[in-house]
Each structure stands twice: as C-alpha cells, then as structure tokens.
MDAnalysis code that builds the backbone (N, CA, C; Angstrom):
import MDAnalysis as mda
import numpy as np

u = mda.Universe.empty(651, n_residues=217, atom_resindex=np.repeat(np.arange(217), 3), trajectory=True)
u.add_TopologyAttr("name", ["N", "CA", "C"] * 217)
u.add_TopologyAttr("resid", np.arange(1, 218))
u.add_TopologyAttr("resname", ["MET", "ASN", "GLN", "ASN", "ILE", "ASN", "THR", "VAL", "LEU", "PHE", "ASP", "LEU", "ASP", "GLY", "THR", "LEU", "ILE", "ASP", "THR", "ASN", "GLU", "LEU", "ILE", "ILE", "SER", "SER", "PHE", "LEU", "HIS", "THR", "LEU", "GLU", "ILE", "PHE", "HIS", "PRO", "GLY", "GLU", "TYR", "LYS", "ARG", "ASN", "ASP", "VAL", "LEU", "PRO", "PHE", "ILE", "GLY", "PRO", "THR", "LEU", "VAL", "GLU", "THR", "PHE", "SER", "LYS", "ILE", "ASN", "GLU", "ALA", "LYS", "CYS", "ASP", "GLU", "MET", "VAL", "LYS", "THR", "TYR", "ARG", "GLU", "PHE", "ASN", "ILE", "SER", "ASN", "HIS", "ASP", "LEU", "LEU", "VAL", "GLN", "GLU", "TYR", "GLU", "GLY", "VAL", "TYR", "GLU", "THR", "LEU", "SER", "VAL", "LEU", "LYS", "GLU", "ASN", "ASP", "TYR", "LYS", "VAL", "GLY", "ILE", "VAL", "THR", "THR", "LYS", "MET", "LEU", "ASN", "VAL", "THR", "MET", "MET", "GLY", "LEU", "LYS", "LEU", "THR", "LYS", "MET", "ASP", "HIS", "PHE", "PHE", "ASP", "THR", "ILE", "VAL", "ALA", "LEU", "ASP", "HIS", "VAL", "ASN", "HIS", "PRO", "LYS", "PRO", "HIS", "PRO", "GLU", "PRO", "ILE", "PHE", "LYS", "ALA", "LEU", "GLU", "GLN", "LEU", "ASP", "SER", "ARG", "PRO", "GLU", "ASN", "ALA", "MET", "MET", "VAL", "GLY", "ASP", "ASN", "TYR", "HIS", "ASP", "VAL", "LEU", "ALA", "GLY", "LYS", "ASN", "ALA", "GLY", "THR", "LYS", "THR", "ALA", "GLY", "VAL", "ALA", "TRP", "ALA", "VAL", "LYS", "GLY", "ARG", "GLU", "SER", "LEU", "GLU", "VAL", "HIS", "HIS", "PRO", "ASP", "TYR", "MET", "LEU", "ASP", "ASN", "MET", "ARG", "ASP", "LEU", "LEU", "PRO", "ILE", "LEU", "GLY", "VAL", "LYS", "VAL", "ARG"])
u.atoms.positions = np.array([
    [-0.248, -22.446, -8.013],
    [-0.910, -22.681, -6.894],
    [0.251, -22.485, -5.563],
    [-0.033, -21.901, -4.355],
    [0.981, -22.186, -3.291],
    [0.021, -21.665, -1.818],
    [0.402, -22.993, -1.560],
    [-0.879, -23.476, -0.511],
    [0.519, -23.903, 0.509],
    [1.437, -23.433, 0.582],
    [2.605, -23.205, 2.200],
    [2.420, -21.812, 2.506],
    [1.337, -21.038, 1.891],
    [1.379, -19.400, 2.246],
    [0.510, -19.495, 3.207],
    [0.716, -19.147, 4.302],
    [-0.344, -18.834, 5.768],
    [-0.264, -16.822, 6.165],
    [0.333, -16.401, 5.326],
    [0.428, -14.932, 5.897],
    [0.176, -14.462, 4.263],
    [-0.422, -13.244, 4.908],
    [-0.581, -12.624, 3.224],
    [-0.453, -10.547, 4.284],
    [0.147, -9.988, 3.557],
    [0.365, -8.607, 3.792],
    [0.131, -8.277, 2.518],
    [-0.721, -6.866, 3.050],
    [-1.122, -6.061, 2.159],
    [-0.184, -4.268, 2.042],
    [-0.311, -3.682, 0.911],
    [-0.472, -2.543, 1.248],
    [-1.363, -1.742, 0.991],
    [-1.397, -0.846, 1.463],
    [-3.124, -0.625, 1.395],
    [-3.419, 0.656, 0.289],
    [-3.028, 2.329, 0.265],
    [-3.490, 2.908, -1.045],
    [-2.950, 2.299, -1.801],
    [-4.311, 1.905, -2.982],
    [-3.828, 1.638, -4.806],
    [-4.064, 0.145, -4.596],
    [-3.739, -0.383, -3.368],
    [-3.594, -1.997, -3.251],
    [-5.737, -2.178, -2.973],
    [-5.406, -2.103, -1.991],
    [-6.788, -2.627, -0.788],
    [-7.760, -1.340, -1.431],
    [-7.452, 0.334, -1.395],
    [-8.411, 1.144, -1.153],
    [-8.273, 1.918, -2.362],
    [-8.967, 2.467, -2.780],
    [-8.557, 3.203, -4.098],
    [-8.754, 5.031, -3.695],
    [-6.819, 4.993, -3.071],
    [-6.489, 7.409, -2.575],
    [-5.944, 7.362, -3.752],
    [-5.809, 7.456, -4.994],
    [-5.302, 7.962, -6.457],
    [-5.548, 9.248, -6.065],
    [-6.683, 9.199, -6.205],
    [-7.267, 10.675, -6.479],
    [-7.186, 11.767, -5.373],
    [-7.110, 11.043, -4.181],
    [-6.824, 11.584, -3.272],
    [-5.766, 11.825, -3.045],
    [-4.618, 11.392, -3.294],
    [-3.031, 11.351, -3.432],
    [-2.757, 12.197, -4.156],
    [-3.008, 12.522, -5.404],
    [-2.602, 12.902, -6.320],
    [-3.664, 14.554, -6.153],
    [-4.722, 14.620, -5.926],
    [-4.959, 16.201, -5.459],
    [-4.343, 16.829, -4.330],
    [-3.873, 16.343, -3.495],
    [-3.089, 16.654, -2.334],
    [-2.382, 17.000, -2.510],
    [-1.227, 16.051, -3.556],
    [0.259, 16.292, -4.329],
    [-0.135, 17.780, -4.776],
    [-0.824, 17.979, -5.674],
    [-1.276, 19.019, -6.604],
    [-1.557, 20.486, -5.481],
    [-2.411, 20.082, -4.870],
    [-2.864, 21.546, -3.672],
    [-1.448, 21.690, -3.483],
    [-0.490, 21.233, -2.490],
    [0.517, 21.079, -2.286],
    [1.433, 21.876, -3.054],
    [1.962, 21.356, -4.330],
    [3.178, 22.350, -5.111],
    [2.436, 23.779, -5.068],
    [0.752, 23.288, -5.570],
    [0.431, 24.372, -6.236],
    [0.871, 25.514, -4.907],
    [0.806, 25.500, -3.762],
    [0.983, 26.289, -3.191],
    [2.401, 26.998, -2.917],
    [3.532, 26.113, -3.135],
    [5.024, 26.370, -2.811],
    [5.762, 26.183, -4.228],
    [5.217, 25.704, -5.163],
    [5.860, 25.927, -6.765],
    [4.340, 25.832, -7.484],
    [4.361, 26.853, -7.404],
    [2.907, 27.143, -8.186],
    [3.091, 27.176, -9.830],
    [2.578, 26.594, -10.193],
    [2.292, 26.397, -11.987],
    [3.206, 25.735, -12.535],
    [4.023, 25.197, -12.184],
    [5.387, 24.125, -12.600],
    [4.995, 22.651, -12.317],
    [3.289, 22.268, -12.022],
    [3.027, 20.978, -11.681],
    [2.029, 20.103, -12.152],
    [1.683, 19.250, -12.920],
    [0.463, 18.596, -13.478],
    [0.380, 17.441, -12.804],
    [-0.790, 17.224, -13.384],
    [-1.438, 15.501, -12.935],
    [-0.200, 14.729, -13.530],
    [0.454, 14.756, -14.290],
    [0.926, 13.643, -14.676],
    [2.448, 13.562, -14.329],
    [2.872, 14.764, -13.323],
    [4.289, 15.236, -12.349],
    [4.397, 14.294, -11.853],
    [3.036, 14.267, -11.299],
    [2.932, 13.943, -9.570],
    [2.469, 12.508, -9.506],
    [2.970, 11.299, -11.112],
    [1.857, 10.484, -10.470],
    [3.398, 9.376, -9.896],
    [4.695, 9.947, -10.474],
    [5.566, 9.520, -9.872],
    [6.178, 9.570, -8.038],
    [4.905, 10.406, -7.858],
    [5.266, 10.388, -5.984],
    [4.247, 9.442, -5.113],
    [3.593, 8.623, -5.744],
    [3.016, 8.073, -5.339],
    [3.594, 6.883, -4.808],
    [3.490, 5.928, -4.042],
    [4.797, 5.073, -3.075],
    [5.926, 5.621, -2.547],
    [6.134, 6.226, -2.964],
    [7.810, 6.944, -2.200],
    [7.098, 7.539, -0.457],
    [7.341, 7.578, 0.425],
    [7.350, 8.468, 2.126],
    [7.483, 9.944, 1.395],
    [6.960, 10.787, 1.798],
    [6.374, 12.449, 1.458],
    [8.022, 13.062, 1.907],
    [8.400, 13.065, 2.828],
    [9.788, 12.913, 2.876],
    [10.621, 12.659, 2.087],
    [10.500, 11.320, 1.835],
    [11.826, 11.218, 0.715],
    [10.709, 11.999, -0.864],
    [9.983, 12.272, -1.347],
    [9.507, 13.039, -1.703],
    [10.404, 14.659, -2.493],
    [9.583, 15.362, -1.310],
    [8.960, 16.860, -0.980],
    [10.456, 17.359, -0.836],
    [11.229, 16.487, -0.497],
    [13.173, 16.988, 0.257],
    [13.914, 16.517, -1.033],
    [13.152, 16.032, -2.096],
    [13.929, 16.227, -3.404],
    [13.389, 17.355, -4.534],
    [11.943, 18.118, -3.716],
    [11.867, 19.099, -4.769],
    [12.372, 20.407, -3.799],
    [12.502, 19.737, -2.819],
    [13.091, 21.365, -1.812],
    [12.896, 20.782, -0.695],
    [13.833, 21.052, -0.414],
    [14.641, 19.837, 1.165],
    [14.327, 21.653, 2.304],
    [14.306, 22.601, 1.413],
    [14.337, 23.844, 2.924],
    [12.812, 23.864, 3.219],
    [11.655, 23.692, 2.306],
    [10.353, 23.718, 2.200],
    [9.852, 22.109, 2.909],
    [10.988, 21.187, 2.971],
    [10.247, 20.047, 3.179],
    [8.972, 19.855, 4.209],
    [9.796, 20.380, 5.492],
    [8.252, 19.550, 6.531],
    [7.576, 20.773, 6.414],
    [6.936, 21.420, 5.877],
    [6.026, 22.433, 5.720],
    [5.252, 22.133, 5.027],
    [5.795, 21.363, 3.337],
    [5.032, 20.598, 2.297],
    [4.022, 19.715, 2.884],
    [4.984, 18.662, 4.033],
    [4.378, 17.884, 4.364],
    [3.171, 17.834, 5.105],
    [3.257, 18.821, 6.217],
    [2.687, 19.721, 6.846],
    [1.342, 19.526, 5.928],
    [1.006, 20.388, 5.094],
    [0.517, 20.873, 3.978],
    [-0.414, 19.745, 3.513],
    [0.762, 19.346, 3.056],
    [-0.073, 17.956, 2.375],
    [-1.106, 16.750, 3.086],
    [-0.478, 16.759, 4.879],
    [-1.060, 15.722, 5.070],
    [-2.323, 16.752, 5.628],
    [-2.825, 17.593, 5.911],
    [-3.501, 18.204, 6.229],
    [-5.165, 19.062, 5.240],
    [-4.459, 18.934, 4.008],
    [-5.439, 18.512, 2.976],
    [-5.687, 17.287, 2.815],
    [-5.205, 16.281, 2.672],
    [-5.576, 14.705, 2.965],
    [-6.425, 14.459, 3.759],
    [-6.004, 14.919, 5.124],
    [-6.972, 14.226, 5.804],
    [-8.569, 15.267, 6.029],
    [-8.115, 16.177, 5.087],
    [-9.551, 17.223, 5.671],
    [-10.624, 16.607, 3.950],
    [-9.639, 15.977, 2.782],
    [-10.575, 15.592, 2.175],
    [-10.929, 14.177, 1.638],
    [-10.156, 13.600, 3.217],
    [-10.025, 11.695, 2.677],
    [-11.167, 11.083, 2.441],
    [-12.710, 11.242, 3.280],
    [-13.639, 10.549, 3.075],
    [-14.623, 10.744, 1.498],
    [-14.293, 11.827, 1.363],
    [-15.410, 12.412, 0.152],
    [-14.616, 11.719, -1.246],
    [-12.773, 11.304, -0.857],
    [-12.120, 10.955, -2.785],
    [-11.691, 9.018, -2.230],
    [-11.734, 8.786, -1.042],
    [-11.305, 6.932, -1.198],
    [-12.218, 6.515, -1.065],
    [-12.691, 5.074, -1.722],
    [-13.481, 3.927, -1.781],
    [-12.584, 2.672, -1.572],
    [-13.116, 1.910, -1.526],
    [-12.418, 0.205, -1.669],
    [-12.864, -0.470, -3.269],
    [-11.636, -0.569, -2.897],
    [-11.111, -1.779, -4.938],
    [-12.399, -2.703, -4.739],
    [-12.977, -3.157, -6.332],
    [-14.044, -4.249, -6.180],
    [-13.507, -5.363, -6.161],
    [-14.309, -6.558, -5.290],
    [-13.399, -7.663, -4.896],
    [-12.384, -7.936, -3.670],
    [-12.131, -6.732, -2.914],
    [-11.019, -6.344, -2.238],
    [-12.042, -7.113, -0.653],
    [-13.047, -6.396, 0.125],
    [-13.936, -7.400, 0.724],
    [-13.920, -8.540, 0.454],
    [-14.966, -8.758, -0.104],
    [-14.895, -10.021, -0.664],
    [-14.001, -11.554, -0.245],
    [-12.546, -10.787, -0.681],
    [-11.097, -11.305, -0.458],
    [-10.675, -11.815, 1.059],
    [-10.861, -10.650, 1.883],
    [-10.149, -10.534, 2.982],
    [-11.333, -11.693, 3.732],
    [-12.332, -11.286, 3.350],
    [-13.460, -12.019, 4.426],
    [-13.314, -13.821, 4.029],
    [-13.036, -13.806, 3.211],
    [-12.496, -15.059, 2.998],
    [-11.068, -15.611, 3.444],
    [-9.982, -15.066, 3.018],
    [-9.024, -15.101, 3.729],
    [-8.586, -15.089, 5.340],
    [-10.224, -14.680, 5.940],
    [-10.110, -14.746, 7.622],
    [-11.163, -15.770, 8.080],
    [-11.868, -16.169, 7.098],
    [-12.479, -17.674, 7.069],
    [-11.636, -18.497, 7.142],
    [-10.945, -18.549, 6.745],
    [-9.643, -19.744, 6.246],
    [-8.237, -19.554, 6.940],
    [-8.513, -18.508, 8.424],
    [-7.457, -18.905, 8.885],
    [-5.909, -18.160, 8.491],
    [-5.870, -17.553, 7.494],
    [-4.789, -16.724, 7.085],
    [-4.591, -15.752, 7.842],
    [-3.346, -15.441, 8.055],
    [-2.979, -14.078, 8.956],
    [-2.935, -13.166, 8.303],
    [-3.077, -11.981, 8.588],
    [-3.519, -10.672, 7.453],
    [-3.170, -9.193, 7.886],
    [-2.035, -9.363, 7.407],
    [-1.730, -7.902, 7.899],
    [-1.489, -6.596, 7.026],
    [-1.091, -5.780, 7.616],
    [-0.858, -4.434, 6.150],
    [0.456, -3.463, 7.160],
    [1.168, -3.785, 5.470],
    [2.730, -2.592, 5.604],
    [2.155, -1.705, 4.528],
    [2.737, -0.574, 5.339],
    [2.241, 1.050, 4.542],
    [3.686, 2.041, 4.810],
    [3.463, 2.913, 3.752],
    [4.213, 4.107, 4.219],
    [3.256, 4.877, 4.222],
    [2.481, 4.410, 4.824],
    [1.205, 5.565, 5.537],
    [1.299, 5.888, 6.854],
    [1.127, 6.959, 7.743],
    [1.226, 7.243, 9.021],
    [0.196, 5.985, 9.057],
    [0.307, 6.138, 10.738],
    [-1.175, 4.680, 11.622],
    [-2.632, 5.684, 10.845],
    [-2.486, 7.032, 11.661],
    [-3.483, 7.655, 11.582],
    [-4.410, 7.649, 10.328],
    [-4.456, 8.079, 9.389],
    [-4.905, 7.894, 8.484],
    [-4.587, 6.726, 7.868],
    [-3.845, 5.422, 7.748],
    [-3.869, 4.105, 7.515],
    [-5.303, 3.773, 8.276],
    [-5.966, 4.249, 10.057],
    [-6.484, 3.617, 10.158],
    [-8.103, 4.463, 9.635],
    [-8.137, 6.104, 9.369],
    [-9.373, 6.325, 8.086],
    [-9.579, 5.586, 7.988],
    [-8.964, 5.291, 6.536],
    [-8.895, 4.704, 4.774],
    [-10.049, 3.226, 5.842],
    [-9.564, 2.327, 6.626],
    [-10.171, 0.958, 7.351],
    [-10.855, 1.025, 7.755],
    [-11.412, 2.316, 8.342],
    [-12.836, 1.963, 9.238],
    [-13.862, 2.605, 8.448],
    [-13.539, 3.744, 6.965],
    [-13.731, 4.599, 6.098],
    [-14.948, 3.242, 5.241],
    [-14.149, 2.150, 5.012],
    [-14.209, 1.478, 4.380],
    [-14.799, 0.184, 5.077],
    [-14.800, 0.072, 6.304],
    [-15.125, -0.752, 7.387],
    [-14.584, -2.214, 6.576],
    [-13.276, -2.090, 7.102],
    [-12.367, -3.471, 6.908],
    [-11.396, -3.484, 8.074],
    [-11.411, -2.554, 9.001],
    [-10.154, -2.426, 9.929],
    [-10.506, -3.127, 10.567],
    [-11.072, -4.404, 10.654],
    [-11.843, -5.641, 11.617],
    [-10.918, -6.666, 10.800],
    [-10.117, -6.840, 9.867],
    [-9.832, -7.875, 9.249],
    [-8.283, -7.962, 9.703],
    [-7.855, -7.058, 9.561],
    [-6.062, -7.186, 10.260],
    [-5.691, -7.381, 11.212],
    [-4.683, -8.731, 11.503],
    [-4.131, -8.865, 12.563],
    [-2.931, -7.620, 13.204],
    [-2.100, -6.900, 12.493],
    [-1.093, -6.413, 12.477],
    [-1.292, -5.259, 11.558],
    [-1.053, -4.295, 12.092],
    [-0.378, -2.674, 10.896],
    [1.035, -2.861, 11.076],
    [1.296, -2.264, 9.711],
    [2.712, -1.556, 10.396],
    [3.188, -0.417, 9.395],
    [2.368, 0.961, 10.058],
    [2.664, 2.120, 8.875],
    [4.016, 2.412, 9.472],
    [3.948, 3.723, 8.662],
    [5.745, 4.731, 8.712],
    [5.752, 5.026, 10.079],
    [5.002, 5.356, 11.178],
    [5.456, 5.522, 12.168],
    [5.989, 4.171, 12.839],
    [6.305, 3.364, 12.568],
    [6.399, 2.190, 13.595],
    [8.008, 1.718, 13.193],
    [8.546, 2.720, 11.968],
    [9.869, 1.684, 11.425],
    [10.622, 2.978, 11.432],
    [11.908, 2.398, 11.400],
    [13.430, 3.321, 10.421],
    [13.579, 3.639, 9.371],
    [13.158, 2.358, 8.581],
    [13.230, 2.334, 6.953],
    [12.307, 1.617, 6.466],
    [11.733, 2.164, 5.790],
    [10.111, 2.014, 4.708],
    [10.828, 1.084, 3.497],
    [9.411, 0.435, 3.861],
    [9.910, 0.316, 1.986],
    [10.011, 0.516, 1.250],
    [11.160, 0.144, -0.126],
    [11.695, -1.228, -0.115],
    [12.563, -2.211, 0.422],
    [12.673, -1.377, 1.543],
    [13.578, -1.997, 2.412],
    [12.550, -2.926, 3.769],
    [12.927, -3.925, 3.823],
    [12.267, -4.663, 4.411],
    [11.974, -4.724, 5.720],
    [13.039, -3.679, 6.797],
    [11.806, -3.842, 7.607],
    [10.936, -3.911, 8.319],
    [10.189, -3.135, 7.065],
    [8.412, -3.221, 7.704],
    [8.132, -5.053, 7.667],
    [8.430, -5.297, 6.586],
    [7.709, -6.957, 6.306],
    [8.397, -7.381, 7.489],
    [9.165, -7.317, 8.056],
    [10.132, -8.311, 9.024],
    [8.951, -8.217, 10.273],
    [8.754, -6.996, 10.211],
    [7.955, -6.104, 11.820],
    [6.831, -7.158, 11.893],
    [6.364, -6.907, 10.583],
    [4.992, -7.729, 10.832],
    [4.780, -9.208, 10.869],
    [6.359, -9.712, 9.925],
    [6.092, -11.076, 10.364],
    [5.965, -11.525, 12.281],
    [7.096, -10.725, 12.526],
    [7.309, -10.743, 13.567],
    [6.404, -10.895, 15.008],
    [5.128, -9.913, 14.452],
    [4.047, -9.619, 14.818],
    [2.728, -10.960, 14.828],
    [3.141, -11.509, 13.275],
    [2.104, -12.335, 13.457],
    [2.698, -13.891, 14.075],
    [3.800, -13.915, 14.090],
    [4.677, -15.293, 14.397],
    [4.532, -16.242, 13.302],
    [5.267, -15.255, 11.998],
    [4.859, -15.875, 10.610],
    [6.454, -16.393, 9.840],
    [6.893, -16.789, 8.705],
    [8.039, -16.565, 8.538],
    [7.899, -16.043, 7.043],
    [8.962, -15.330, 6.889],
    [9.123, -15.902, 5.178],
    [8.546, -15.969, 3.960],
    [9.119, -17.183, 4.146],
    [8.809, -18.328, 3.219],
    [7.129, -18.995, 3.238],
    [6.560, -18.600, 4.054],
    [5.148, -18.723, 4.130],
    [4.061, -17.728, 4.173],
    [5.378, -16.564, 3.788],
    [4.237, -15.032, 3.695],
    [3.739, -15.129, 1.843],
    [3.567, -13.553, 1.339],
    [2.964, -12.987, 0.359],
    [2.989, -11.825, 0.335],
    [3.774, -10.820, 0.171],
    [3.243, -9.345, 0.033],
    [2.734, -9.083, -1.257],
    [2.184, -8.159, -0.578],
    [0.457, -7.702, -2.064],
    [0.661, -6.177, -2.785],
    [1.368, -5.733, -3.469],
    [1.334, -4.615, -3.753],
    [0.838, -3.454, -5.542],
    [1.341, -2.166, -5.095],
    [0.171, -1.772, -6.219],
    [1.763, -1.122, -6.323],
    [2.801, -0.678, -5.870],
    [4.043, 0.149, -6.481],
    [5.320, -1.044, -6.350],
    [6.754, -0.616, -6.968],
    [7.501, -1.370, -7.117],
    [8.179, -1.531, -6.167],
    [7.862, -0.366, -4.858],
    [8.455, -0.803, -3.809],
    [7.764, -2.012, -2.768],
    [6.721, -2.314, -3.162],
    [5.982, -3.243, -2.095],
    [6.786, -4.819, -2.857],
    [6.880, -4.657, -4.220],
    [7.551, -6.029, -4.873],
    [9.150, -5.884, -4.120],
    [9.253, -5.122, -4.626],
    [11.097, -5.052, -3.644],
    [10.882, -5.776, -2.663],
    [10.065, -4.732, -1.279],
    [10.099, -5.056, 0.237],
    [10.076, -6.359, -0.038],
    [9.069, -7.414, -0.616],
    [8.928, -8.343, -0.513],
    [10.124, -8.971, -0.680],
    [10.738, -8.932, -1.619],
    [11.633, -9.880, -2.341],
    [12.593, -9.456, -1.126],
    [13.330, -8.391, -1.381],
    [14.462, -8.302, 0.175],
    [14.145, -8.827, 1.587],
    [12.720, -9.216, 1.909],
    [12.207, -9.632, 2.787],
    [12.528, -11.396, 2.507],
    [12.079, -12.148, 1.442],
    [12.219, -12.837, 1.310],
    [10.576, -13.678, 1.270],
    [9.575, -13.057, 0.708],
    [8.466, -12.925, 0.696],
    [8.035, -13.930, -0.584],
    [6.767, -14.256, -1.214],
    [6.367, -13.839, -2.279],
    [5.810, -12.585, -2.497],
    [5.322, -12.270, -4.025],
    [5.110, -11.116, -4.364],
    [3.878, -11.167, -4.776],
    [3.194, -10.508, -5.537],
    [1.673, -9.959, -6.032],
    [1.664, -8.834, -6.295],
    [1.804, -8.256, -7.806],
    [1.711, -7.050, -7.832],
    [0.248, -6.815, -8.537],
    [-0.889, -6.097, -8.281],
    [-1.928, -5.596, -8.744],
    [-1.931, -4.628, -10.254],
    [-2.961, -5.362, -10.705],
    [-3.297, -4.355, -12.123],
    [-3.861, -3.802, -12.449],
    [-4.394, -3.237, -11.010],
    [-4.909, -2.012, -11.200],
    [-4.158, -0.305, -10.924],
    [-2.560, -0.766, -11.148],
    [-1.743, -0.392, -10.413],
    [-2.307, 1.494, -10.850],
    [-1.824, 2.900, -10.635],
    [-2.004, 4.009, -11.319],
    [-0.967, 4.172, -12.115],
    [0.033, 3.699, -11.844],
    [0.906, 3.483, -12.365],
    [0.863, 2.822, -13.701],
    [0.292, 2.025, -13.999],
    [0.198, 0.696, -14.316],
    [0.673, -1.031, -14.784],
    [0.093, -1.389, -15.216],
    [0.835, -3.246, -14.526],
    [2.303, -3.136, -15.164],
    [2.535, -2.740, -16.467],
    [4.076, -2.337, -16.308],
    [4.999, -1.836, -15.944],
    [4.801, -1.195, -14.972],
    [5.443, -0.384, -14.086],
    [5.512, -1.598, -12.845],
    [4.721, -2.636, -12.604],
    [4.678, -3.664, -11.511],
    [5.999, -4.796, -12.242],
    [5.472, -5.350, -13.950],
    [5.680, -6.297, -14.193],
    [7.843, -6.131, -14.622],
    [7.967, -5.295, -14.676],
    [9.466, -5.092, -14.809],
    [10.358, -5.306, -13.508],
    [9.382, -5.224, -12.507],
    [10.313, -6.034, -11.076],
    [9.660, -7.752, -10.839],
    [9.451, -7.828, -11.623],
    [9.134, -9.457, -11.724],
    [8.363, -10.142, -10.636],
    [6.885, -9.537, -10.037],
    [6.545, -9.658, -9.295],
    [6.117, -12.141, -9.556],
    [6.004, -12.356, -8.190],
    [5.700, -13.795, -8.694],
    [4.703, -13.794, -9.233],
    [3.587, -13.127, -8.752],
    [1.981, -13.272, -9.229],
    [1.906, -11.963, -9.899],
    [0.466, -12.430, -10.555],
    [-0.137, -10.411, -10.726],
    [-1.610, -10.384, -11.030],
    [-1.890, -10.212, -10.139],
    [-3.891, -10.102, -9.905],
    [-4.254, -9.033, -10.714],
    [-4.989, -9.390, -11.326],
    [-6.648, -8.494, -12.378],
    [-7.263, -7.738, -11.030],
    [-7.971, -8.685, -10.097],
    [-8.525, -8.636, -9.338],
    [-8.012, -9.080, -7.994],
    [-8.877, -8.877, -7.145],
    [-8.011, -8.522, -5.294],
    [-8.603, -10.714, -5.501],
    [-9.599, -10.998, -6.006],
    [-10.011, -12.550, -5.398],
    [-9.458, -13.029, -6.757],
    [-8.853, -12.718, -7.761],
    [-7.409, -13.820, -8.138],
    [-6.457, -14.532, -6.948],
    [-6.357, -13.685, -6.240],
    [-5.543, -14.115, -5.006],
    [-5.737, -16.096, -4.049],
    [-7.266, -16.494, -4.478],
    [-7.576, -17.002, -3.516],
    [-7.514, -17.981, -4.654],
    [-7.451, -18.048, -5.627],
    [-6.942, -19.898, -5.937],
    [-5.911, -19.635, -6.178],
    [-4.763, -18.816, -6.017],
    [-2.906, -18.749, -6.274],
    [-2.782, -19.134, -5.133],
    [-3.703, -18.928, -3.649],
    [-3.827, -19.821, -2.683],
    [-3.965, -21.069, -2.296],
    [-4.516, -21.534, -2.916],
    [-5.513, -22.273, -2.896],
    [-6.520, -22.397, -2.161],
    [-7.109, -21.033, -2.057],
    [-8.416, -21.430, -1.394],
    [-9.910, -21.756, -2.707],
    [-10.653, -22.685, -1.965],
    [-11.681, -22.617, -2.581],
    [-12.748, -21.368, -2.365],
    [-13.732, -21.177, -2.742],
    [-14.094, -20.548, -2.915],
    [-15.864, -20.679, -2.236],
    [-16.768, -20.986, -1.503],
    [-17.934, -21.796, -1.486],
    [-19.283, -21.208, -2.858],
])
C-alpha cells in the first residue's frame, strides 16, 4: 500500500485504451508502401512505444517525414474502428477522481489523436492535464514530460506514480523519481516490463486501487 501517492500519470496507448491493432495496422500499411514485402506483424511490435520519427528515421531517414505523414493519415482514418478501452480502466479512473487524486496523461502521441481516443471512450473528462508529444522537446524515457505534468498539477515526484505498458514509461518514471507501475496486458508481454523492475505490476487496472490504499465501496 502506498498512501503518500496523490498523483497518477498514465500512458495512453496500450495502457488505458487498446490501440494495438490500430498501431500495428498503421505500421504495416505504411511499411508496405515504402518497403513492400519486408515487414510482417511481429516485425513491427518493437516499434510500439518510441516516437514515429525515432522509428521511421532508423528504417529510412530520407523518407521519414513522408512515412510519418502516411502513418498518421491511415491511423486517424481508421481510429474509431479499432480503438476500445481496457477492462477496468473507466471504473478505476472514476474511483481515483472520486477520491480527489490528481490524474494526468503522459503520451508520445500527438494531442489531436490523443483526444480522439479519450473522447471515443468517454474518458476525456477524467484528466487534469495531458502532456503529449507536441508539448515537449524530449519524449519518454526522458523525464521532461513527467516533470511538465507534475508542474502543471502542482505535484512532486515522490507523491506520484507513472503507469504504462512500455519500458519507456517505466524508465521515464524512474528518471523523474516517481513510483512506477507496469501493466501485464502490454502487447510486448509482461516480461518486457519486468526486466526494467517497475515498483508494481498490474494484472487489471483495478489492481491500482489497493496499491494506493483506496477503498472501493
């Protein structure tokens, strides 16, 4: 139980909302255009987490901007067909807000697409701040996005927890001095997070509540 936490920061994709099929489809669509026949589903799983520029610049630096544009166009046009919340997320966020926790999102996604996912799942009203890719110079695992969220929430690292599905989230939290929680439903598997030693591992988002000492009526 960790009752000195008053602020919870969440990653979005793969943590609060299941965008895995959308992300995988967007990568495969883009890569098939620029590198036909070279990539299959398992090949793109490592691309989930880093920024698009980081991923595509390693694949084809000369075409990186075009690839990012192609990805985003496909991603936005197919967004509402392929996105849904994870079981237990909405309920957990409701309880956190009822108990006066400060709640924020720290994501490597652009703000416009972040808001699409939150509005689609009707979760946009829960968050006191959102720090997206277009708000920072250094994305996760750099601590800048977490520090920015904490500053906006008037919170301190020692009173905060970062929750995510990717090693970028765990390392960003550690780099910023927060507690960290990994989610076992990560598309890369529980083990991909455990090797980075998060403070907690959640099998369902509801597991967060007893860790924080929140009693559910």
